[in-house]
C-alpha positions in Angstrom: -28.0 -12.4 -6.9 -26.1 -14.3 -4.2 -24.2 -11.5 -2.4 -25.0 -7.7 -1.2 -22.5 -5.1 -1.0 -23.8 -2.2 1.3 -22.6 1.3 1.8 -22.5 2.5 5.2 -23.4 5.9 5.9 -27.1 6.7 4.6 -27.6 3.0 3.9 -27.1 1.0 7.0 -26.5 3.8 9.5 -27.8 7.4 9.9 -24.2 8.6 10.2 -24.6 10.6 7.1 -26.2 13.3 8.9 -23.2 13.4 11.4 -20.7 13.4 8.5 -22.7 16.2 6.8 -22.7 18.3 9.9 -19.0 17.9 10.4 -18.2 18.7 6.8 -20.3 21.9 7.1 -18.5 23.1 10.3 -15.1 22.1 8.8 -15.4 23.9 5.5 -17.3 26.9 6.7 -14.4 27.6 9.2 -11.8 27.3 6.4 -13.8 29.4 4.0 -14.3 32.2 6.4 -10.6 32.4 6.8 -9.9 31.9 3.0 -12.4 34.5 2.0 -10.9 37.1 4.4 -7.4 36.5 3.3 -8.3 36.7 -0.4 -10.7 39.8 -0.3 -13.6 37.5 -1.6 -17.1 37.1 0.0 -17.7 34.1 2.1 -20.1 31.7 0.6 -20.8 29.0 3.2 -20.8 25.3 2.5 -24.3 24.1 1.4 -25.4 21.0 3.2 -27.6 20.0 0.4 -26.1 20.6 -3.1 -22.5 20.9 -2.0 -22.5 17.9 0.2 -24.2 15.5 -2.3 -22.4 16.7 -5.4 -19.0 17.0 -4.1 -18.4 15.1 -0.8 -21.0 12.4 -0.2 -19.9 8.8 -0.7 -16.2 9.9 -1.5 -13.1 9.2 0.5 -12.1 12.0 2.8 -9.3 13.5 1.0 -11.2 13.1 -2.3 -14.2 15.0 -0.8 -12.0 17.9 0.4 -10.0 18.2 -2.9 -13.4 17.9 -5.1 -15.3 20.5 -3.0 -12.6 23.0 -2.8 -12.1 22.6 -6.8 -15.6 23.7 -7.0 -14.6 26.9 -5.4 -11.5 27.4 -7.5 -9.3 26.6 -4.5 -6.2 24.2 -4.6 -4.3 23.4 -1.5 -1.3 21.1 -1.0 -2.0 17.5 -0.4 -0.1 17.0 2.7 0.3 13.7 4.3 -2.4 11.3 5.9 -1.2 12.0 9.3 -1.3 15.9 8.9 -2.3 17.8 12.0 -6.0 19.0 11.9 -4.8 22.5 11.7 -2.7 22.1 8.7 -3.8 24.0 5.7 -3.7 21.0 3.5 -6.2 18.6 2.0 -5.2 16.0 4.5 -5.3 18.4 7.2 -8.8 19.8 6.6 -10.0 16.0 6.2 -8.6 15.2 9.5 -10.1 18.1 11.1 -13.5 16.8 10.0 -12.6 13.5 11.2 -12.0 14.7 14.9 -15.6 16.3 14.7 -17.1 12.7 13.4 -15.1 10.7 16.1 -16.3 13.0 18.8 -20.0 12.4 17.7 -19.3 8.7 17.6 -17.9 8.5 21.0 -21.0 10.6 22.1 -23.3 7.9 20.8 -24.6 9.5 17.9 -24.7 6.5 15.8 -28.1 5.3 14.8 -29.2 2.5 12.4 -32.1 2.4 10.0 -34.5 -0.3 11.4 -35.4 -1.3 7.8 -31.8 -2.0 6.9 -31.2 -3.9 10.1 -34.3 -5.9 9.0 -32.8 -6.6 5.7 -29.5 -7.5 6.8 -31.2 -10.3 9.0 -33.1 -11.5 6.2 -30.2 -11.5 3.7 -28.4 -13.6 6.4 -31.4 -15.8 6.7 -31.4 -16.4 3.1 -28.0 -17.3 2.7 -26.8 -14.1 0.7 -23.2 -13.1 1.3 -22.8 -9.7 3.0 -20.2 -7.0 2.8 -20.1 -3.3 3.7 -18.0 -1.2 1.3 -17.5 2.4 2.8 -15.2 5.4 2.1 -15.3 6.1 5.9 -12.1 5.2 7.8 -14.3 4.9 10.9 -16.3 2.0 9.5 -15.4 -0.4 12.1 -16.0 1.8 15.0 -19.4 2.8 13.5 -20.4 -1.0 12.9 -19.6 -1.8 16.4 -21.4 1.2 18.0 -24.5 0.5 15.8 -24.3 -3.2 16.9 -24.3 -4.6 13.4 -21.0 -5.7 12.9 -22.0 -9.3 13.3 -24.3 -9.2 10.4 -21.5 -8.4 7.9 -18.9 -11.0 6.8 -16.4 -8.5 4.9 -15.6 -4.8 5.6 -13.8 -2.6 2.8 -13.5 0.7 4.0 -11.2 3.9 3.9 -8.5 2.0 5.8 -8.4 -1.0 3.5 -8.6 1.4 0.3 -5.5 3.3 1.7 -3.5 0.2 2.4 -4.3 -1.3 -0.9 -4.0 1.9 -2.9 -7.4 1.7 -4.0 -9.3 4.7 -5.8 -12.4 5.6 -4.0 -16.0 6.0 -5.3 -17.2 6.9 -8.2 -14.4 4.5 -9.2 -15.5 0.8 -8.7 -12.4 -0.7 -7.1 -13.7 -1.0 -3.4 -16.9 -2.7 -4.4 -14.8 -5.0 -6.8 -12.7 -5.9 -3.8 -15.8 -6.7 -1.8 -17.1 -9.1 -4.4 -13.7 -10.8 -4.4 -13.5 -11.1 -0.8 -16.9 -12.6 -0.8 -15.8 -15.0 -3.4 -18.7 -13.9 -5.7 -18.7 -12.9 -9.4 -19.5 -9.2 -9.8 -22.5 -10.3 -11.9 -24.1 -11.9 -8.9 -23.6 -8.9 -6.6 -26.2 -6.4 -5.5 -24.9 -2.8 -4.7 -26.9 -0.8 -2.2 -26.0 2.9 -2.4 -27.4 6.2 -1.1 -24.7 8.5 -2.7 -24.5 9.5 -6.3 -20.8 8.7 -6.4 -21.5 5.2 -4.9 -24.4 4.6 -7.5 -22.0 5.6 -10.4 -19.3 3.4 -8.9 -21.9 0.2 -8.9 -22.8 1.0 -12.7 -19.2 1.5 -13.8 -18.1 -1.9 -12.0 -20.7 -4.0 -13.8 -22.5 -5.3 -10.9 -25.7 -7.5 -11.2 -27.8 -4.7 -9.8 -27.5 -1.2 -8.3 -30.0 -0.3 -5.9 -30.4 3.4 -4.9 -31.5 4.3 -1.4 -32.9 7.7 -1.8 -32.9 9.5 1.8 -33.0 13.0 0.4 -35.1 13.3 -2.8 -32.6 12.5 -5.4 -34.3 9.5 -7.2 -34.0 10.9 -10.6 -30.5 11.8 -10.2 -29.8 8.2 -8.9 -31.4 6.7 -12.1 -29.4 9.0 -14.2 -26.1 7.9 -12.5 -27.2 4.2 -13.1 -29.4 3.0 -10.5 -31.5 0.2 -11.7 -34.1 0.7 -8.9 -34.5 3.3 -6.3 -36.1 2.9 -2.9 -36.5 5.2 0.3 -35.6 2.3 2.6 -34.4 -1.2 2.3 -37.6 -2.3 4.0 -39.5 -1.8 0.8 -37.4 -4.8 -0.8 -38.8 -7.1 1.8 -42.4 -6.7 0.6 -41.8 -6.9 -3.1 
């Protein structure tokens, strides 16, 4: 392996917790109104199962669409610049994004020390390094976390939208990361904490897919195509 393709949230930074909390606030507010309008019992968004099955690792609109579909709800797509109060897929996604940006501005971005150590070790070993994230806030998060200088290439939600790339579990964003690093995919290692991201790494035919298990889903990661699962990237420095 001569290049590393890192997911951001949950692999390099602890912003997955921020995203999870923002999704719950957003979806629960929507579901309360929807349930009352349609005479159905309110079933809140599950920060465990719902988050990891339908939202984690996906582009924002994909996460909204996939979760709502699990509840039998279909909304108009709307447009990417929909107002946060619009009852559309993009409107709900933008509502969630406002909450995330607020938390980032408040200093809620924290890194995993083992991941920072691994980034330094990869750089010192001459490995190429890219971040491949579904987040449109990737640049802001990297800068807030102080690790932007450790990564050579950024493929995020903004880039995916500009290039019309499907999000994870499709492998297209990872493939672009490898292309921008001028490295054959067979020589790239993918590092992912989301099941959708692990599946994307396997679908893309990369050299190795490393699952980073922060929440106890090692077996599911292996089933989705991970070659190896660790709880923290620091474990790879001692192997």
